N, C-alpha and C positions, 0 to 999 in steps of 0.2 A: 228273746229268740236270738241266737247266735246269725250271725253274717254267713253268706256264702265264704267258702274260701278264697284267698286273695287270687289265685290263679283263675278261677272264675269271674270274681268281680272285676279283672283287668280285661277280659274279655266283653264285659258289660261296658265298661266306662269308654273303652273305646268305640263306641256306637252313639254315645252320648254327645253333644256339646259343651263347650267349657261349661256355658250358663247350667247347664243340667248336672253337669258333674259337682258344680260349686253348690247347688241346692242338695243333692246328694248326702254331699259331707256334711251339711248341716242336721242333719238328721238325728245322730248321735255320736259319741266319743269315737266308738270304733268304725263308724262310716268314715270320718274325719281321718282316722289313721290310713284308711284303705287310699284314702283320696291322696293323701298327701303321698304316701308310698308310688301310689298310679303314677303321679306328674314327674316323680324322680326318673322312674323308668322310660315316662311316654316322653318327656321334655329333655331328651339324652342330646347334648352337643357332640359328644365322641361318635356317636352313631351317625349324626348329619354329616360329619365331616370324613367318615371312613371310607364313603367310595373316592376319595381325591387324597389322602393323606392315610400312611400308619398312624399306630397310636401314638408312637416317639414323634413323628414329624407334626401330627395335628398339635401335641403340646408346644414344639416349636412354632407353629405358624400362631398360636394364641398369645404365645409372647410376643411376636412381632405384632400381632394387633394392639397389646397392651402398649407397645413402645410407639406407636405409628398410631393411634386412634382409629385403625382400619374397623370398617363395618359391614358385617354381612348383610344382606337384602336382599330385594328384588324376590324372586320366584322361590329362592332357597329360605330365607327368614318365614316365608308365607307357609312353606312346607312344613318347618319346623314348628310352628303353632297351630296348624291346621293337622299335626299327626298324619301326615299322608306322604307320599312319595311320588313324583311326576316321572317318568320313564326319560331317560337320557336328558335329564336337567344339569344345568352348569352350575357351578358355584360363583355367585355374583358378590365380588369385593369392592368395597367402595373406599377410597383412602385420599387423602389431602394429597396432592401433586407433588410437592416436595420429598413425601415420602415414598414415592413411584419406585424409584430404584432399588431401596430397601427390600420391600414386598418381592419385586418381580425377582430381582438377584436370588433371592431364598429359593423362589419356585425354579428359576434355571439350576439350580443348585441340587435339587432333588428330582429333576428329570423332565421339567416342563419345558416346552418350548415355545417361543412367540411365534404365532401364526398371523401373517399379515390379512387384515379384510380389505386391502386393496385390490380393486378390479380393472383390469385385468391383474392377476398376481404379479408381483413385483419380483424377478428372479433374482436381482441384486440387491436385496434388501440390507440397509445399513445395520450396524450394530445397535442392539436393542437400548444401550445407552443414550446413542446418538438420537433414537427416535423420541425417547422421554424428553431430553434435553431440546430437542427442536419444538415439541410440544407447548413446554417452559416458556421458549421465548417468543412464541405467537399466541398465548394463551387467551389474551385480549382479543375478542371478537371471533374466536376460533369456532369453528363449526365441526361436530364430528358428523362422519356420515351416519344415518339411522337414529340419530338423535335429536332431541329438539334444542336449537339455539338458545342460548339464553337460560339454561336450566344448571348453569355451575358445573359444566363437564370440561375437562380441559382435556381428556384423554380416553381412548378405549384400549385394552390391550387382551387378546385373547391367547392364554397359555395353554396348551394342549400336551397331554401324554397319554398315550394308546388312545382309547375313546373319550378320554374325559378333559372337559373342559374346565379352566376357572377364568372368569371375565373378572379382568382389572379395571374398573371405572376408575379415574382419577378427577380430583374434585379442585377447581380455581381456588376454593376456600374451605368449607366444611364438607364432608361427606354426608352431613345432613342436609344441605342446602339442596343437594341432588334430590336426596329421598323426599323433602317436601315438596317438590316439583314434579314427582309423578304424575301419572296419566290419572290415577282414581287411588283412593283410599285402601283398595285391597292389598296393595304392597307396601303400604307404609308402616313396614316394621323394620327393625334392625338387631342385628345381635352383637353386642360387644365381646371385650375378650373376657368378659366377667357377668353380663346381664343381657336380657334378651327384653326389647321392648315392642309393643303394639300400641300405635296412635289410635285406633278405631276397634277394639277389642271386640264389643258387644256387636257392633254392625255387621263387622267381618264374620266373626265364627259363630255369633248365635243367629244372625238372621240373614247371614250371606249376601249382606248389602255392601254396593260399593259407591262412593259418591265420586262422580265423575270432576277431575280438577283439571281447569285450563289455564293453570300458572305457567307461564312462559311462553303459551302458544300464542302464536300471531294471529292475526284474522284470516279466515277462511278455515280449510280442513286441514288435519295434519293427518297425515296417513299412516306414520308410525304408531301412535298414540290410538288410532282407530283399530290397527290390528292388534295391539297390544291389549285394550279392552275387550275386544270381541274373543279374543282366547280365553280371559278368564270368566266372560261368559259361558264360554263352552267347557269350563271347569267347576261350573254350578253357581257362579255370584249374578247377581243382577246389578246393571247398572243403572244407578241414578242421577238426575239433576238436583242442584241445589234445593228446588222448590218440592221435589219428592217425584216429581214424572219422570217415566222411565227415558232411559238415555236414549237419542236417534241419532244412529251414524250417519244419516244423511244430512244431518242439521248442519248449519254453518255459523260460526263465529261472527257476530256481526259488531259486537259490542267490544270495548278494552273487556282483557280476559280477568281482569281484577272484579270489572261491573258483574261479569257472569256469577262471580262466586259470592260476591259482596253487593248484592242491588242496593241503589241508593232508595232513601225512604220518601223522594219525591216524586 
């Protein structure tokens, strides 16, 4: 019995989870071919970057990714794997701080402008190079507003062009150091210049579960992390603790953060 036309199959597959698509692809050779063709269309990095770059500049950006080890992560990478789009979403790029100027200079050259997050706004903002170099000089122990200290972040730079924002987050060590310290596993995904990685694909995309992570959080409540977790709950994910119980936003961290994740056997 012949399968449905590829155009019809594409619409059906877009409604299925990645796990269900994999099962369908195992039914026969023709289905496998349709699934392979669908993934090539659905997981399209050029389409992901299109709101922020022209085709030519997107290629240039990926060359810079290759040269600097920059990773696309956060909600942007999540949208890529989930095959969805969040309105007015920024592009989140993580790069080692020593490569910050190379990436930021490229964005400036194609029309993006640095927007300070200082409150109140600084009307006499120093040159972006000065800001980046200043962050490098105080990297040890540096606290970035809105981000959890101790999570490997050196600086955060919002680059705007019309209504589009590219947020460049620089790392004291590796960009993956920041990603592994995210508030929960739903956003532990990354896109390099050549590959896309999801650390918890089954839980995230087949079961809509996100394991809460307290790495880098101090004792007490972290308002920024709570807001982020609630945002993804509103987008359809269920936040769970390490023992499988639902996350309680009113709970307070009383133990060492690592003990919350890896409790002792005693």
